[in-house]
DOBA-733713 format. One record per residue (C-alpha): z, x, y. Coordinates in steps of 0.02 Angstrom, whole numbers, padded with zeros to 5 digits, always signed. Example, Ala and Ser with C-alpha at 12.3 -4.5 7.8 and 13.67 -1.06 7.14 Angstrom:
REM residues 2
+00390+00615-00225 +00357+00684-00053 
This chain:
REM residues 291
-01673+00957+01928 -01684+00763+01878 -01503+00690+01852 -01522+00529+01720 -01595+00408+01816 -01468+00259+01785 -01302+00205+01693 -01385+00193+01534 -01433+00373+01532 -01256+00425+01573 -01186+00282+01440 -01279+00352+01298 -01202+00535+01359 -01034+00439+01388 -01008+00375+01231 -01071+00539+01116 -00927+00626+01201 -00801+00501+01147 -00850+00483+00964 -00888+00641+00967 -01068+00624+00864 -01221+00552+00879 -01194+00441+00711 -01053+00372+00758 -01092+00338+00957 -01258+00255+00893 -01157+00140+00779 -01055+00093+00912 -01178+00059+01021 -01286-00028+00908 -01435+00085+00902 -01508+00212+00789 -01447+00389+00786 -01623+00468+00805 -01628+00370+00946 -01505+00412+01039 -01527+00568+01004 -01699+00600+01078 -01631+00507+01244 -01508+00630+01254 -01626+00779+01219 -01737+00695+01357 -01579+00674+01478 -01534+00851+01468 -01712+00911+01498 -01710+00803+01667 -01530+00876+01700 -01604+01035+01666 -01430+01102+01581 -01369+01064+01409 -01214+00928+01380 -01190+00969+01205 -01171+01120+01086 -01199+01065+00911 -01079+01118+00764 -01082+01032+00610 -00895+00997+00652 -00954+00841+00796 -01017+00887+00962 -00938+01024+01110 -00941+00983+01272 -01016+01111+01363 -00937+01178+01548 -01082+01051+01630 -01011+00898+01566 -00848+00956+01573 -00887+00951+01760 -00952+00766+01748 -00847+00696+01626 -00730+00627+01790 -00877+00556+01853 -00928+00491+01684 -00752+00401+01658 -00762+00314+01859 -00939+00234+01794 -00881+00177+01633 -00699+00102+01709 -00810+00015+01854 -00947-00036+01705 -00806-00105+01588 -00715-00202+01755 -00868-00306+01785 -00893-00349+01600 -00728-00387+01597 -00743-00486+01748 -00875-00589+01683 -00820-00612+01540 -00679-00705+01664 -00818-00814+01759 -00857-00904+01552 -00837-01098+01591 -00834-01142+01400 -00793-01036+01209 -00964-00990+01153 -01035-00825+01117 -00984-00672+01028 -00803-00608+00979 -00775-00427+00894 -00635-00438+00787 -00574-00251+00719 -00444-00252+00596 -00444-00155+00415 -00560-00179+00274 -00416-00305+00153 -00364-00397+00298 -00548-00438+00345 -00582-00504+00166 -00402-00601+00156 -00401-00674+00331 -00560-00674+00450 -00661-00788+00332 -00507-00935+00318 -00546-00899+00534 -00706-00912+00569 -00681-01054+00433 -00573-01144+00554 -00686-01073+00717 -00824-01158+00621 -00739-01350+00641 -00645-01318+00811 -00774-01205+00904 -00935-01212+00819 -01009-01109+00975 -00889-00955+00938 -00978-00816+00813 -00855-00666+00727 -00923-00512+00728 -00808-00430+00603 -00783-00222+00592 -00710-00200+00444 -00601-00013+00427 -00469+00079+00439 -00505+00187+00606 -00441+00096+00758 -00562+00011+00859 -00548+00071+01070 -00522-00096+01132 -00520+00004+01333 -00685+00041+01285 -00729-00133+01217 -00773-00048+01053 -00690-00223+01004 -00635-00365+01085 -00481-00398+01005 -00405-00314+00840 -00273-00342+00697 -00165-00209+00680 -00005-00145+00559 +00051-00060+00729 +00082-00140+00872 -00034-00054+01049 +00078-00014+01176 -00013+00057+01332 -00117+00001+01479 -00193-00160+01495 -00173-00187+01286 -00083-00347+01229 -00018-00335+01074 +00088-00493+00987 +00177-00500+00816 +00080-00638+00693 +00175-00606+00549 +00255-00500+00419 +00184-00435+00253 +00337-00410+00114 +00256-00315-00068 +00282-00219-00209 +00226-00136-00341 +00074-00224-00445 -00071-00188-00570 -00164-00290-00687 -00051-00406-00826 -00135-00307-00985 -00111-00136-00904 +00083-00192-00872 +00097-00233-01027 +00084-00078-01103 +00225-00005-00959 +00400+00005-01016 +00491-00115-00948 +00578+00013-00826 +00462+00133-00793 +00489+00299-00727 +00344+00303-00548 +00326+00476-00602 +00247+00434-00752 +00151+00277-00691 -00043+00278-00663 -00073+00254-00466 -00215+00218-00375 -00178+00293-00193 -00288+00336-00012 -00392+00499-00014 -00306+00655+00058 -00445+00591+00252 -00296+00437+00249 -00148+00533+00203 -00051+00493+00365 -00086+00303+00379 +00065+00222+00341 +00025+00123+00151 -00028+00331+00102 +00131+00398+00176 +00231+00255+00074 +00163+00295-00096 +00147+00470-00102 +00333+00484-00086 +00333+00378-00257 +00199+00446-00331 +00115+00596-00295 -00012+00620-00417 -00122+00444-00425 -00255+00452-00575 -00360+00395-00422 -00404+00426-00223 -00507+00311-00101 -00547+00298+00066 -00590+00123+00049 -00472-00017+00039 -00580-00152-00080 -00614+00001-00197 -00425+00024-00209 -00428-00167-00278 -00533-00161-00368 -00474-00056-00467 -00298-00097-00475 -00385-00267-00538 -00495-00180-00669 -00332-00099-00736 -00383+00066-00671 -00177+00102-00600 -00047+00018-00482 -00033+00019-00300 +00069-00063-00174 +00039-00242-00104 +00096-00394-00033 +00159-00528-00132 +00041-00661-00074 -00109-00561-00103 -00067-00486-00272 -00029-00678-00327 -00207-00717-00262 -00278-00573-00359 -00191-00617-00520 -00063-00453-00510 +00098-00462-00604 +00239-00324-00532 +00305-00159-00605 +00504-00178-00593 +00502-00003-00506 +00657+00024-00397 +00560+00068-00208 +00665+00182-00100 +00664+00068+00042 +00583-00104+00071 +00388-00133+00054 +00352-00227+00187 +00223-00229+00347 +00227-00304+00538 +00019-00360+00576 +00004-00384+00773 -00133-00466+00851 -00203-00346+00999 -00314-00380+01131 -00346-00325+01320 -00252-00405+01456 -00412-00460+01538 -00481-00550+01397 -00338-00666+01335 -00378-00818+01417 -00576-00807+01426 -00591-00948+01320 -00722-00896+01176 -00580-00752+01146 -00419-00876+01155 -00535-01000+01047 -00496-00841+00888 -00308-00827+00960 -00267-01002+00922 -00380-01001+00780 -00283-00830+00694 -00124-00916+00710 -00176-01082+00666 -00230-00973+00472 -00079-00888+00503 +00036-01041+00507 -00054-01128+00354 -00021-00971+00254 +00161-01007+00301 +00167-01171+00271 +00085-01142+00074 
C-alpha cells in the first residue's frame, strides 16, 4: 500500500468530502471535474482502499476515509493557518480578493465596489462569486462575503453595513391592470423554487402568496420576470426605483426589511488587499446613503 504522496493529493480528497461531490469540489478548486475524479481514483488505487462510495445523491465516505478524516482536517487547518500567516506578510494592497454574495447584491453593488477599487487601489482585483449558497470562509472558499445573516462562529467577524427596506413591486403596465387594493391571493407573484424554500425572502413571500405564477432558483431571473411583467415580487425600495418598478398596495404582516452584513476571517481583516475592499464597500454604501 502506497499512501497519496503529498498534501495536494489529500487536498482533493478533503475537498471532495467537504463539498459532497466531485463537481462541486472541482469548481471550488478551479479544476475540471474529470481531472479531480481521475486523481482521486489514482489516490485510492495507491492507497488500496476506496475512499468514497459514489451515489446519485453524492459522495458517501467509506470507513477508510472516516478513519483518515481527523488527520485530513488537521492538515487542512495547518495549511489554512500557513496561508493566513502568509497573507499577513503582504506589504501593499495587491492581488485578488474573492467576494461571495447573492446574485442581486453582486449585480447591484459589486460593480460599484470594483470601480471604486480601480480608482483607489488599481492593483487589487475582485473575483465575484455570485450564488445563493454561503461560501465557507474558514476553508478559504472566499476571502469575504456579503450576507443577509451574520455569521457568529469561530474566527469570522460580521459587521452590518446597511439595512434594506422594501415592499411588493411590479412593472407599471402590469400594476395598472390591478385593483387599487388587490387581494394578495389573486396577485400574480414571481417566487422562489422549492429548493430555496428556507431562505428568508422565500419564507416571507410564501406566507403571503402560496401559489406563484413562476418560481426560480436565480434572483436575476426573478427580477427579469418582474421587469417583463410576468408578476410582482418583493424588492428593496431603491432597487425597485432603479428598475423602474412601481409599488403594489398590499398590506404586509411585518415590515419588509433585511440587514446586510460583511463577513471576513479575523486573520484577513487587516491584510492590505482585503482592507482595501472593505473600505471600498463602506464608501459605496455611504454614497448610496447620501444619494
